[in-house]
PDB file of N, CA, C and O in Angstrom:
ATOM      1  N   MET A   1      20.300  -6.927  -1.044  1.00  0.00           N
ATOM      2  CA  MET A   1      19.249  -6.192  -0.356  1.00  0.00           C
ATOM      3  C   MET A   1      18.398  -7.159   0.453  1.00  0.00           C
ATOM      4  O   MET A   1      18.251  -8.328   0.099  1.00  0.00           O
ATOM      5  N   ALA A   2      17.859  -6.662   1.514  1.00  0.00           N
ATOM      6  CA  ALA A   2      17.035  -7.479   2.399  1.00  0.00           C
ATOM      7  C   ALA A   2      15.585  -7.498   1.916  1.00  0.00           C
ATOM      8  O   ALA A   2      15.131  -6.585   1.226  1.00  0.00           O
ATOM      9  N   ASN A   3      14.887  -8.535   2.288  1.00  0.00           N
ATOM     10  CA  ASN A   3      13.455  -8.647   2.015  1.00  0.00           C
ATOM     11  C   ASN A   3      12.716  -8.629   3.337  1.00  0.00           C
ATOM     12  O   ASN A   3      13.191  -9.181   4.330  1.00  0.00           O
ATOM     13  N   VAL A   4      11.556  -7.997   3.353  1.00  0.00           N
ATOM     14  CA  VAL A   4      10.753  -7.909   4.563  1.00  0.00           C
ATOM     15  C   VAL A   4       9.318  -8.283   4.213  1.00  0.00           C
ATOM     16  O   VAL A   4       8.789  -7.864   3.184  1.00  0.00           O
ATOM     17  N   THR A   5       8.701  -9.069   5.072  1.00  0.00           N
ATOM     18  CA  THR A   5       7.286  -9.392   4.927  1.00  0.00           C
ATOM     19  C   THR A   5       6.536  -8.711   6.059  1.00  0.00           C
ATOM     20  O   THR A   5       6.899  -8.852   7.227  1.00  0.00           O
ATOM     21  N   VAL A   6       5.500  -7.980   5.715  1.00  0.00           N
ATOM     22  CA  VAL A   6       4.696  -7.303   6.726  1.00  0.00           C
ATOM     23  C   VAL A   6       3.369  -8.044   6.826  1.00  0.00           C
ATOM     24  O   VAL A   6       2.600  -8.092   5.866  1.00  0.00           O
ATOM     25  N   ARG A   7       3.114  -8.610   7.975  1.00  0.00           N
ATOM     26  CA  ARG A   7       1.875  -9.354   8.177  1.00  0.00           C
ATOM     27  C   ARG A   7       0.863  -8.486   8.920  1.00  0.00           C
ATOM     28  O   ARG A   7       1.225  -7.562   9.649  1.00  0.00           O
ATOM     29  N   ASN A   8      -0.384  -8.801   8.720  1.00  0.00           N
ATOM     30  CA  ASN A   8      -1.498  -8.174   9.440  1.00  0.00           C
ATOM     31  C   ASN A   8      -1.563  -6.663   9.243  1.00  0.00           C
ATOM     32  O   ASN A   8      -1.908  -5.924  10.164  1.00  0.00           O
ATOM     33  N   LEU A   9      -1.231  -6.214   8.043  1.00  0.00           N
ATOM     34  CA  LEU A   9      -1.362  -4.804   7.710  1.00  0.00           C
ATOM     35  C   LEU A   9      -2.841  -4.502   7.515  1.00  0.00           C
ATOM     36  O   LEU A   9      -3.492  -5.154   6.699  1.00  0.00           O
ATOM     37  N   PRO A  10      -3.383  -3.540   8.235  1.00  0.00           N
ATOM     38  CA  PRO A  10      -4.801  -3.240   8.087  1.00  0.00           C
ATOM     39  C   PRO A  10      -5.145  -2.862   6.641  1.00  0.00           C
ATOM     40  O   PRO A  10      -4.374  -2.182   5.963  1.00  0.00           O
ATOM     41  N   ASP A  11      -6.306  -3.311   6.190  1.00  0.00           N
ATOM     42  CA  ASP A  11      -6.735  -3.052   4.810  1.00  0.00           C
ATOM     43  C   ASP A  11      -6.740  -1.570   4.482  1.00  0.00           C
ATOM     44  O   ASP A  11      -6.352  -1.179   3.381  1.00  0.00           O
ATOM     45  N   GLU A  12      -7.176  -0.735   5.430  1.00  0.00           N
ATOM     46  CA  GLU A  12      -7.252   0.702   5.149  1.00  0.00           C
ATOM     47  C   GLU A  12      -5.859   1.314   4.973  1.00  0.00           C
ATOM     48  O   GLU A  12      -5.692   2.266   4.211  1.00  0.00           O
ATOM     49  N   VAL A  13      -4.866   0.773   5.671  1.00  0.00           N
ATOM     50  CA  VAL A  13      -3.484   1.257   5.504  1.00  0.00           C
ATOM     51  C   VAL A  13      -2.965   0.842   4.135  1.00  0.00           C
ATOM     52  O   VAL A  13      -2.352   1.645   3.431  1.00  0.00           O
ATOM     53  N   HIS A  14      -3.206  -0.399   3.759  1.00  0.00           N
ATOM     54  CA  HIS A  14      -2.772  -0.879   2.443  1.00  0.00           C
ATOM     55  C   HIS A  14      -3.438  -0.071   1.333  1.00  0.00           C
ATOM     56  O   HIS A  14      -2.791   0.299   0.353  1.00  0.00           O
ATOM     57  N   ARG A  15      -4.707   0.196   1.487  1.00  0.00           N
ATOM     58  CA  ARG A  15      -5.445   0.983   0.491  1.00  0.00           C
ATOM     59  C   ARG A  15      -4.866   2.398   0.387  1.00  0.00           C
ATOM     60  O   ARG A  15      -4.688   2.921  -0.713  1.00  0.00           O
ATOM     61  N   ALA A  16      -4.578   3.006   1.527  1.00  0.00           N
ATOM     62  CA  ALA A  16      -4.014   4.360   1.530  1.00  0.00           C
ATOM     63  C   ALA A  16      -2.640   4.388   0.855  1.00  0.00           C
ATOM     64  O   ALA A  16      -2.321   5.332   0.131  1.00  0.00           O
ATOM     65  N   ILE A  17      -1.835   3.361   1.091  1.00  0.00           N
ATOM     66  CA  ILE A  17      -0.517   3.290   0.450  1.00  0.00           C
ATOM     67  C   ILE A  17      -0.664   3.085  -1.048  1.00  0.00           C
ATOM     68  O   ILE A  17       0.083   3.677  -1.827  1.00  0.00           O
ATOM     69  N   ARG A  18      -1.614   2.256  -1.462  1.00  0.00           N
ATOM     70  CA  ARG A  18      -1.851   2.059  -2.904  1.00  0.00           C
ATOM     71  C   ARG A  18      -2.233   3.369  -3.579  1.00  0.00           C
ATOM     72  O   ARG A  18      -1.747   3.672  -4.669  1.00  0.00           O
ATOM     73  N   ILE A  19      -3.103   4.148  -2.936  1.00  0.00           N
ATOM     74  CA  ILE A  19      -3.531   5.442  -3.480  1.00  0.00           C
ATOM     75  C   ILE A  19      -2.346   6.400  -3.546  1.00  0.00           C
ATOM     76  O   ILE A  19      -2.134   7.073  -4.555  1.00  0.00           O
ATOM     77  N   GLN A  20      -1.581   6.452  -2.467  1.00  0.00           N
ATOM     78  CA  GLN A  20      -0.399   7.322  -2.421  1.00  0.00           C
ATOM     79  C   GLN A  20       0.593   6.926  -3.514  1.00  0.00           C
ATOM     80  O   GLN A  20       1.180   7.790  -4.166  1.00  0.00           O
ATOM     81  N   ALA A  21       0.777   5.626  -3.715  1.00  0.00           N
ATOM     82  CA  ALA A  21       1.688   5.139  -4.750  1.00  0.00           C
ATOM     83  C   ALA A  21       1.221   5.592  -6.132  1.00  0.00           C
ATOM     84  O   ALA A  21       2.022   6.047  -6.949  1.00  0.00           O
ATOM     85  N   ALA A  22      -0.060   5.467  -6.381  1.00  0.00           N
ATOM     86  CA  ALA A  22      -0.600   5.888  -7.674  1.00  0.00           C
ATOM     87  C   ALA A  22      -0.397   7.387  -7.884  1.00  0.00           C
ATOM     88  O   ALA A  22      -0.066   7.815  -8.990  1.00  0.00           O
ATOM     89  N   GLN A  23      -0.588   8.171  -6.857  1.00  0.00           N
ATOM     90  CA  GLN A  23      -0.396   9.624  -6.956  1.00  0.00           C
ATOM     91  C   GLN A  23       1.060   9.977  -7.240  1.00  0.00           C
ATOM     92  O   GLN A  23       1.345  10.981  -7.893  1.00  0.00           O
ATOM     93  N   ASN A  24       1.977   9.151  -6.747  1.00  0.00           N
ATOM     94  CA  ASN A  24       3.401   9.401  -6.948  1.00  0.00           C
ATOM     95  C   ASN A  24       3.964   8.660  -8.154  1.00  0.00           C
ATOM     96  O   ASN A  24       5.163   8.727  -8.423  1.00  0.00           O
ATOM     97  N   GLY A  25       3.091   7.945  -8.889  1.00  0.00           N
ATOM     98  CA  GLY A  25       3.529   7.224 -10.078  1.00  0.00           C
ATOM     99  C   GLY A  25       4.443   6.049  -9.782  1.00  0.00           C
ATOM    100  O   GLY A  25       5.330   5.731 -10.573  1.00  0.00           O
ATOM    101  N   ARG A  26       4.227   5.404  -8.642  1.00  0.00           N
ATOM    102  CA  ARG A  26       5.050   4.263  -8.240  1.00  0.00           C
ATOM    103  C   ARG A  26       4.173   3.056  -7.982  1.00  0.00           C
ATOM    104  O   ARG A  26       2.957   3.170  -7.823  1.00  0.00           O
ATOM    105  N   SER A  27       4.814   1.894  -7.944  1.00  0.00           N
ATOM    106  CA  SER A  27       4.117   0.688  -7.518  1.00  0.00           C
ATOM    107  C   SER A  27       3.927   0.761  -6.007  1.00  0.00           C
ATOM    108  O   SER A  27       4.565   1.568  -5.330  1.00  0.00           O
ATOM    109  N   THR A  28       3.055  -0.078  -5.491  1.00  0.00           N
ATOM    110  CA  THR A  28       2.845  -0.114  -4.046  1.00  0.00           C
ATOM    111  C   THR A  28       4.135  -0.494  -3.334  1.00  0.00           C
ATOM    112  O   THR A  28       4.469   0.078  -2.297  1.00  0.00           O
ATOM    113  N   GLU A  29       4.859  -1.458  -3.889  1.00  0.00           N
ATOM    114  CA  GLU A  29       6.121  -1.892  -3.286  1.00  0.00           C
ATOM    115  C   GLU A  29       7.137  -0.753  -3.275  1.00  0.00           C
ATOM    116  O   GLU A  29       7.819  -0.549  -2.271  1.00  0.00           O
ATOM    117  N   ALA A  30       7.248  -0.014  -4.364  1.00  0.00           N
ATOM    118  CA  ALA A  30       8.178   1.118  -4.427  1.00  0.00           C
ATOM    119  C   ALA A  30       7.766   2.214  -3.442  1.00  0.00           C
ATOM    120  O   ALA A  30       8.620   2.866  -2.841  1.00  0.00           O
ATOM    121  N   GLU A  31       6.469   2.411  -3.281  1.00  0.00           N
ATOM    122  CA  GLU A  31       5.989   3.425  -2.338  1.00  0.00           C
ATOM    123  C   GLU A  31       6.334   3.038  -0.907  1.00  0.00           C
ATOM    124  O   GLU A  31       6.739   3.888  -0.114  1.00  0.00           O
ATOM    125  N   ILE A  32       6.176   1.761  -0.571  1.00  0.00           N
ATOM    126  CA  ILE A  32       6.516   1.286   0.774  1.00  0.00           C
ATOM    127  C   ILE A  32       8.009   1.467   1.020  1.00  0.00           C
ATOM    128  O   ILE A  32       8.412   1.871   2.111  1.00  0.00           O
ATOM    129  N   ARG A  33       8.840   1.168   0.008  1.00  0.00           N
ATOM    130  CA  ARG A  33      10.284   1.390   0.146  1.00  0.00           C
ATOM    131  C   ARG A  33      10.575   2.860   0.419  1.00  0.00           C
ATOM    132  O   ARG A  33      11.369   3.185   1.302  1.00  0.00           O
ATOM    133  N   ALA A  34       9.931   3.749  -0.338  1.00  0.00           N
ATOM    134  CA  ALA A  34      10.151   5.193  -0.157  1.00  0.00           C
ATOM    135  C   ALA A  34       9.733   5.637   1.244  1.00  0.00           C
ATOM    136  O   ALA A  34      10.418   6.445   1.871  1.00  0.00           O
ATOM    137  N   ILE A  35       8.625   5.117   1.728  1.00  0.00           N
ATOM    138  CA  ILE A  35       8.147   5.459   3.075  1.00  0.00           C
ATOM    139  C   ILE A  35       9.153   4.992   4.124  1.00  0.00           C
ATOM    140  O   ILE A  35       9.460   5.729   5.062  1.00  0.00           O
ATOM    141  N   LEU A  36       9.665   3.775   3.971  1.00  0.00           N
ATOM    142  CA  LEU A  36      10.623   3.239   4.937  1.00  0.00           C
ATOM    143  C   LEU A  36      11.945   4.003   4.911  1.00  0.00           C
ATOM    144  O   LEU A  36      12.524   4.278   5.961  1.00  0.00           O
ATOM    145  N   VAL A  37      12.423   4.345   3.714  1.00  0.00           N
ATOM    146  CA  VAL A  37      13.665   5.114   3.607  1.00  0.00           C
ATOM    147  C   VAL A  37      13.494   6.474   4.273  1.00  0.00           C
ATOM    148  O   VAL A  37      14.367   6.916   5.019  1.00  0.00           O
ATOM    149  N   GLN A  38      12.383   7.133   4.008  1.00  0.00           N
ATOM    150  CA  GLN A  38      12.130   8.452   4.603  1.00  0.00           C
ATOM    151  C   GLN A  38      12.036   8.358   6.123  1.00  0.00           C
ATOM    152  O   GLN A  38      12.521   9.243   6.829  1.00  0.00           O
ATOM    153  N   ALA A  39      11.421   7.298   6.628  1.00  0.00           N
ATOM    154  CA  ALA A  39      11.281   7.137   8.075  1.00  0.00           C
ATOM    155  C   ALA A  39      12.627   6.843   8.729  1.00  0.00           C
ATOM    156  O   ALA A  39      12.904   7.332   9.824  1.00  0.00           O
ATOM    157  N   ALA A  40      13.462   6.049   8.067  1.00  0.00           N
ATOM    158  CA  ALA A  40      14.742   5.651   8.653  1.00  0.00           C
ATOM    159  C   ALA A  40      15.821   6.706   8.473  1.00  0.00           C
ATOM    160  O   ALA A  40      16.702   6.848   9.321  1.00  0.00           O
ATOM    161  N   LYS A  41      15.755   7.447   7.372  1.00  0.00           N
ATOM    162  CA  LYS A  41      16.793   8.439   7.074  1.00  0.00           C
ATOM    163  C   LYS A  41      16.161   9.739   6.595  1.00  0.00           C
ATOM    164  O   LYS A  41      16.289  10.087   5.421  1.00  0.00           O
ATOM    165  N   PRO A  42      15.493  10.451   7.466  1.00  0.00           N
ATOM    166  CA  PRO A  42      14.861  11.708   7.040  1.00  0.00           C
ATOM    167  C   PRO A  42      15.911  12.723   6.592  1.00  0.00           C
ATOM    168  O   PRO A  42      17.025  12.748   7.116  1.00  0.00           O
ATOM    169  N   GLU A  43      15.549  13.557   5.624  1.00  0.00           N
ATOM    170  CA  GLU A  43      16.486  14.519   5.047  1.00  0.00           C
ATOM    171  C   GLU A  43      17.047  15.489   6.081  1.00  0.00           C
ATOM    172  O   GLU A  43      18.225  15.840   6.012  1.00  0.00           O
ATOM    173  N   GLY A  44      16.245  15.921   7.023  1.00  0.00           N
ATOM    174  CA  GLY A  44      16.681  16.924   7.984  1.00  0.00           C
ATOM    175  C   GLY A  44      17.340  16.363   9.222  1.00  0.00           C
ATOM    176  O   GLY A  44      17.573  17.099  10.180  1.00  0.00           O
ATOM    177  N   ARG A  45      17.651  15.061   9.229  1.00  0.00           N
ATOM    178  CA  ARG A  45      18.203  14.467  10.446  1.00  0.00           C
ATOM    179  C   ARG A  45      19.589  15.016  10.744  1.00  0.00           C
ATOM    180  O   ARG A  45      20.342  15.380   9.840  1.00  0.00           O
ATOM    181  N   ILE A  46      19.899  15.066  12.001  1.00  0.00           N
ATOM    182  CA  ILE A  46      21.211  15.532  12.437  1.00  0.00           C
ATOM    183  C   ILE A  46      22.116  14.315  12.566  1.00  0.00           C
ATOM    184  O   ILE A  46      21.800  13.366  13.284  1.00  0.00           O
ATOM    185  N   LYS A  47      23.228  14.351  11.875  1.00  0.00           N
ATOM    186  CA  LYS A  47      24.184  13.260  11.939  1.00  0.00           C
ATOM    187  C   LYS A  47      25.165  13.556  13.075  1.00  0.00           C
ATOM    188  O   LYS A  47      25.740  14.643  13.138  1.00  0.00           O
ATOM    189  N   LEU A  48      25.349  12.599  13.959  1.00  0.00           N
ATOM    190  CA  LEU A  48      26.141  12.798  15.168  1.00  0.00           C
ATOM    191  C   LEU A  48      27.565  13.245  14.857  1.00  0.00           C
ATOM    192  O   LEU A  48      28.067  14.181  15.480  1.00  0.00           O
ATOM    193  N   GLY A  49      28.216  12.595  13.912  1.00  0.00           N
ATOM    194  CA  GLY A  49      29.587  12.964  13.577  1.00  0.00           C
ATOM    195  C   GLY A  49      29.690  14.407  13.102  1.00  0.00           C
ATOM    196  O   GLY A  49      30.597  15.135  13.505  1.00  0.00           O
ATOM    197  N   SER A  50      28.761  14.819  12.247  1.00  0.00           N
ATOM    198  CA  SER A  50      28.758  16.200  11.750  1.00  0.00           C
ATOM    199  C   SER A  50      28.492  17.182  12.879  1.00  0.00           C
ATOM    200  O   SER A  50      29.116  18.241  12.947  1.00  0.00           O
ATOM    201  N   LEU A  51      27.567  16.834  13.762  1.00  0.00           N
ATOM    202  CA  LEU A  51      27.255  17.697  14.895  1.00  0.00           C
ATOM    203  C   LEU A  51      28.480  17.894  15.791  1.00  0.00           C
ATOM    204  O   LEU A  51      28.793  19.016  16.189  1.00  0.00           O
ATOM    205  N   LEU A  52      29.164  16.798  16.102  1.00  0.00           N
ATOM    206  CA  LEU A  52      30.349  16.878  16.955  1.00  0.00           C
ATOM    207  C   LEU A  52      31.478  17.664  16.284  1.00  0.00           C
ATOM    208  O   LEU A  52      32.168  18.444  16.940  1.00  0.00           O
ATOM    209  N   ALA A  53      31.667  17.457  14.976  1.00  0.00           N
ATOM    210  CA  ALA A  53      32.707  18.196  14.252  1.00  0.00           C
ATOM    211  C   ALA A  53      32.408  19.690  14.254  1.00  0.00           C
ATOM    212  O   ALA A  53      33.310  20.506  14.440  1.00  0.00           O
ATOM    213  N   ASN A  54      31.140  20.051  14.046  1.00  0.00           N
ATOM    214  CA  ASN A  54      30.763  21.468  14.073  1.00  0.00           C
ATOM    215  C   ASN A  54      30.973  22.078  15.454  1.00  0.00           C
ATOM    216  O   ASN A  54      31.460  23.202  15.573  1.00  0.00           O
ATOM    217  N   MET A  55      30.606  21.334  16.501  1.00  0.00           N
ATOM    218  CA  MET A  55      30.805  21.827  17.862  1.00  0.00           C
ATOM    219  C   MET A  55      32.295  22.049  18.129  1.00  0.00           C
ATOM    220  O   MET A  55      32.684  23.048  18.734  1.00  0.00           O
ATOM    221  N   ASN A  56      33.122  21.108  17.670  1.00  0.00           N
ATOM    222  CA  ASN A  56      34.559  21.222  17.870  1.00  0.00           C
ATOM    223  C   ASN A  56      35.105  22.466  17.160  1.00  0.00           C
ATOM    224  O   ASN A  56      35.916  23.198  17.727  1.00  0.00           O
ATOM    225  N   ARG A  57      34.664  22.702  15.929  1.00  0.00           N
ATOM    226  CA  ARG A  57      35.107  23.885  15.191  1.00  0.00           C
ATOM    227  C   ARG A  57      34.698  25.163  15.908  1.00  0.00           C
ATOM    228  O   ARG A  57      35.488  26.101  16.014  1.00  0.00           O
ATOM    229  N   GLU A  58      33.459  25.199  16.400  1.00  0.00           N
ATOM    230  CA  GLU A  58      32.963  26.392  17.083  1.00  0.00           C
ATOM    231  C   GLU A  58      33.730  26.664  18.381  1.00  0.00           C
ATOM    232  O   GLU A  58      33.894  27.815  18.784  1.00  0.00           O
ATOM    233  N   LEU A  59      34.195  25.597  19.027  1.00  0.00           N
ATOM    234  CA  LEU A  59      34.912  25.748  20.292  1.00  0.00           C
ATOM    235  C   LEU A  59      36.406  25.972  20.100  1.00  0.00           C
ATOM    236  O   LEU A  59      37.147  26.135  21.069  1.00  0.00           O
ATOM    237  N   GLY A  60      36.839  25.981  18.855  1.00  0.00           N
ATOM    238  CA  GLY A  60      38.255  26.260  18.590  1.00  0.00           C
ATOM    239  C   GLY A  60      39.121  25.034  18.420  1.00  0.00           C
ATOM    240  O   GLY A  60      40.335  25.166  18.264  1.00  0.00           O
ATOM    241  N   GLY A  61      38.552  23.864  18.442  1.00  0.00           N
ATOM    242  CA  GLY A  61      39.327  22.651  18.212  1.00  0.00           C
ATOM    243  C   GLY A  61      40.165  22.239  19.407  1.00  0.00           C
ATOM    244  O   GLY A  61      40.069  22.822  20.487  1.00  0.00           O
ATOM    245  N   LEU A  62      40.986  21.225  19.193  1.00  0.00           N
ATOM    246  CA  LEU A  62      41.846  20.698  20.250  1.00  0.00           C
ATOM    247  C   LEU A  62      43.244  21.288  20.125  1.00  0.00           C
ATOM    248  O   LEU A  62      43.707  21.597  19.027  1.00  0.00           O
ATOM    249  N   SER A  63      43.899  21.438  21.248  1.00  0.00           N
ATOM    250  CA  SER A  63      45.305  21.829  21.218  1.00  0.00           C
ATOM    251  C   SER A  63      46.117  20.600  20.817  1.00  0.00           C
ATOM    252  O   SER A  63      45.604  19.481  20.832  1.00  0.00           O
ATOM    253  N   ASP A  64      47.372  20.806  20.461  1.00  0.00           N
ATOM    254  CA  ASP A  64      48.242  19.681  20.111  1.00  0.00           C
ATOM    255  C   ASP A  64      48.392  18.716  21.282  1.00  0.00           C
ATOM    256  O   ASP A  64      48.451  17.502  21.087  1.00  0.00           O
ATOM    257  N   GLU A  65      48.453  19.256  22.493  1.00  0.00           N
ATOM    258  CA  GLU A  65      48.583  18.409  23.686  1.00  0.00           C
ATOM    259  C   GLU A  65      47.334  17.556  23.891  1.00  0.00           C
ATOM    260  O   GLU A  65      47.436  16.372  24.211  1.00  0.00           O
ATOM    261  N   GLU A  66      46.148  18.159  23.707  1.00  0.00           N
ATOM    262  CA  GLU A  66      44.892  17.411  23.866  1.00  0.00           C
ATOM    263  C   GLU A  66      44.781  16.328  22.797  1.00  0.00           C
ATOM    264  O   GLU A  66      44.359  15.207  23.083  1.00  0.00           O
ATOM    265  N   HIS A  67      45.155  16.660  21.584  1.00  0.00           N
ATOM    266  CA  HIS A  67      45.100  15.675  20.493  1.00  0.00           C
ATOM    267  C   HIS A  67      46.038  14.509  20.782  1.00  0.00           C
ATOM    268  O   HIS A  67      45.661  13.353  20.589  1.00  0.00           O
ATOM    269  N   ALA A  68      47.262  14.798  21.243  1.00  0.00           N
ATOM    270  CA  ALA A  68      48.234  13.748  21.574  1.00  0.00           C
ATOM    271  C   ALA A  68      47.719  12.872  22.708  1.00  0.00           C
ATOM    272  O   ALA A  68      47.913  11.657  22.682  1.00  0.00           O
ATOM    273  N   LEU A  69      47.066  13.468  23.699  1.00  0.00           N
ATOM    274  CA  LEU A  69      46.521  12.714  24.822  1.00  0.00           C
ATOM    275  C   LEU A  69      45.436  11.747  24.350  1.00  0.00           C
ATOM    276  O   LEU A  69      45.407  10.591  24.772  1.00  0.00           O
ATOM    277  N   ILE A  70      44.549  12.218  23.480  1.00  0.00           N
ATOM    278  CA  ILE A  70      43.476  11.357  22.949  1.00  0.00           C
ATOM    279  C   ILE A  70      44.079  10.240  22.108  1.00  0.00           C
ATOM    280  O   ILE A  70      43.670   9.085  22.235  1.00  0.00           O
ATOM    281  N   GLU A  71      45.034  10.561  21.259  1.00  0.00           N
ATOM    282  CA  GLU A  71      45.678   9.549  20.414  1.00  0.00           C
ATOM    283  C   GLU A  71      46.365   8.486  21.252  1.00  0.00           C
ATOM    284  O   GLU A  71      46.314   7.305  20.907  1.00  0.00           O
ATOM    285  N   SER A  72      47.004   8.877  22.343  1.00  0.00           N
ATOM    286  CA  SER A  72      47.703   7.905  23.180  1.00  0.00           C
ATOM    287  C   SER A  72      46.725   6.982  23.910  1.00  0.00           C
ATOM    288  O   SER A  72      47.084   5.856  24.253  1.00  0.00           O
ATOM    289  N   ALA A  73      45.501   7.439  24.149  1.00  0.00           N
ATOM    290  CA  ALA A  73      44.507   6.646  24.876  1.00  0.00           C
ATOM    291  C   ALA A  73      43.674   5.752  23.958  1.00  0.00           C
ATOM    292  O   ALA A  73      42.976   4.854  24.430  1.00  0.00           O
ATOM    293  N   ARG A  74      43.746   5.998  22.634  1.00  0.00           N
ATOM    294  CA  ARG A  74      42.937   5.221  21.695  1.00  0.00           C
ATOM    295  C   ARG A  74      43.353   3.757  21.660  1.00  0.00           C
ATOM    296  O   ARG A  74      44.536   3.430  21.747  1.00  0.00           O
ATOM    297  N   ILE A  75      42.379   2.901  21.533  1.00  0.00           N
ATOM    298  CA  ILE A  75      42.649   1.474  21.337  1.00  0.00           C
ATOM    299  C   ILE A  75      42.916   1.294  19.845  1.00  0.00           C
ATOM    300  O   ILE A  75      42.065   1.606  19.012  1.00  0.00           O
ATOM    301  N   LYS A  76      44.088   0.796  19.519  1.00  0.00           N
ATOM    302  CA  LYS A  76      44.488   0.748  18.114  1.00  0.00           C
ATOM    303  C   LYS A  76      44.273  -0.616  17.465  1.00  0.00           C
ATOM    304  O   LYS A  76      44.489  -0.770  16.263  1.00  0.00           O
ATOM    305  N   SER A  77      43.850  -1.606  18.250  1.00  0.00           N
ATOM    306  CA  SER A  77      43.612  -2.929  17.672  1.00  0.00           C
ATOM    307  C   SER A  77      42.298  -2.927  16.896  1.00  0.00           C
ATOM    308  O   SER A  77      41.395  -2.142  17.184  1.00  0.00           O
ATOM    309  N   ILE A  78      42.205  -3.808  15.919  1.00  0.00           N
ATOM    310  CA  ILE A  78      41.004  -3.911  15.091  1.00  0.00           C
ATOM    311  C   ILE A  78      39.911  -4.604  15.886  1.00  0.00           C
ATOM    312  O   ILE A  78      40.162  -5.612  16.547  1.00  0.00           O
ATOM    313  N   ALA A  79      38.708  -4.071  15.825  1.00  0.00           N
ATOM    314  CA  ALA A  79      37.575  -4.657  16.537  1.00  0.00           C
ATOM    315  C   ALA A  79      37.201  -6.000  15.914  1.00  0.00           C
ATOM    316  O   ALA A  79      37.223  -6.153  14.692  1.00  0.00           O
ATOM    317  N   ARG A  80      36.860  -6.966  16.755  1.00  0.00           N
ATOM    318  CA  ARG A  80      36.448  -8.291  16.274  1.00  0.00           C
ATOM    319  C   ARG A  80      35.070  -8.592  16.841  1.00  0.00           C
ATOM    320  O   ARG A  80      34.729  -8.167  17.945  1.00  0.00           O
ATOM    321  N   ALA A  81      34.293  -9.323  16.077  1.00  0.00           N
ATOM    322  CA  ALA A  81      32.971  -9.746  16.542  1.00  0.00           C
ATOM    323  C   ALA A  81      33.152 -10.787  17.645  1.00  0.00           C
ATOM    324  O   ALA A  81      34.035 -11.642  17.564  1.00  0.00           O
ATOM    325  N   GLU A  82      32.316 -10.710  18.668  1.00  0.00           N
ATOM    326  CA  GLU A  82      32.370 -11.645  19.780  1.00  0.00           C
ATOM    327  C   GLU A  82      31.727 -12.963  19.371  1.00  0.00           C
ATOM    328  O   GLU A  82      30.704 -12.980  18.688  1.00  0.00           O
ATOM    329  N   SER A  83      32.327 -14.052  19.789  1.00  0.00           N
ATOM    330  CA  SER A  83      31.761 -15.365  19.525  1.00  0.00           C
ATOM    331  C   SER A  83      31.151 -15.900  20.806  1.00  0.00           C
ATOM    332  O   SER A  83      31.803 -15.910  21.850  1.00  0.00           O
ATOM    333  N   PHE A  84      29.908 -16.345  20.734  1.00  0.00           N
ATOM    334  CA  PHE A  84      29.214 -16.850  21.915  1.00  0.00           C
ATOM    335  C   PHE A  84      29.065 -18.375  21.891  1.00  0.00           C
ATOM    336  O   PHE A  84      28.235 -18.940  22.603  1.00  0.00           O
ATOM    337  N   GLU A  85      29.856 -19.009  21.087  1.00  0.00           N
ATOM    338  CA  GLU A  85      29.771 -20.465  20.983  1.00  0.00           C
ATOM    339  C   GLU A  85      30.795 -21.128  21.866  1.00  0.00           C
ATOM    340  O   GLU A  85      30.872 -22.356  21.908  1.00  0.00           O
TER     341      GLU A  85
END
């Protein structure tokens, strides 16, 4: 897991998080983690892959010819990280 240091956090924000943590029965650190997780991955977020799959189903999907055309155009090699050295 990664570690993050937050500098120059206003005292009133830190105090509010401490109060919120106490209300939720968590430590301040656990409360900050919960806030960050909720901000980065909200429960109601739309996931792109799911959205596209649903759209495809609603539109009737691909024909065999369309699927074959996409498969033939796909790059089948494994992606490699670029080296800038």
